[in-house]
N, C-alpha and C positions, 0 to 999 in steps of 0.2 A: 312717353315717355314726356318725361317731367323736367322741367322749363325754370328758373328761373331770372328774371334779375331783376337789382336793383332799380327802383328809378328814382330817381332828382329831377324834382319837381321844383321850376324857377334858376333856373338856372341860365346858365347865359348865352348859350345858344344849342341848338336841338344838336344829339348826336345821342347811338347806339354801337355799343361793340363789344366783341364777343371777349369776355376774360378765358372763360375753360368753358369745353365745352360742355352745351351743357348749362352753363349761367352766364350771365346780358348786366353793364348796364347803358340804362338808358337817360336818356337831362332832356327836360324838358322846360321847353323857359314860359311859361304856363303857369297856374296854379292849380293845385288838383281840384277834381270838378267830377257830380257824378257821368260823367262826358269821357273820365279819362280812358273807363278802361275799353268802353270801343272805338275811342287812338286805340291802345295799345295793341289790342287785338285786331282788327288793321293791319298795323302795323308790324305785327309777328305774319301775316298772311304775305306781309311782299317780300318779306325777306326774307323765312322759308321756307315758301310754296307752297302753305296750307288750306287750304277751306278755313274759314270764318267761322262755321256753323265747329269745327270738326277743334278747336280753342276755345277750353271752359278755366275759367280762374277757378284755381283755389281754394288760395288765400290769401292773406298781403300779414306780411307779419310785422312788428312793431319795431323796428329795424328797415323802412318802407322793404322791407325786397315782397314782389310780390310775385305764386308758387302756378307758373298752371301747366295744363293739359293738355299734349297737342296726339290728337290723336282721335281715335271713334273711338 
């Protein structure tokens, strides 16, 4: 299953909202760092009930959309 997350860094407060099936918006109050991918994987794991090992980053698009594959 593919999930797309529009990530907005440096927002005023953290928020994770579902906008459509398989599409989410994530607001993170910090700048993007090397740890951002781990943080987002951990959040997806908790919110969707999936093990972190089953979440892999496909790509990051120029508009800030992160595409993940979830499954084995």
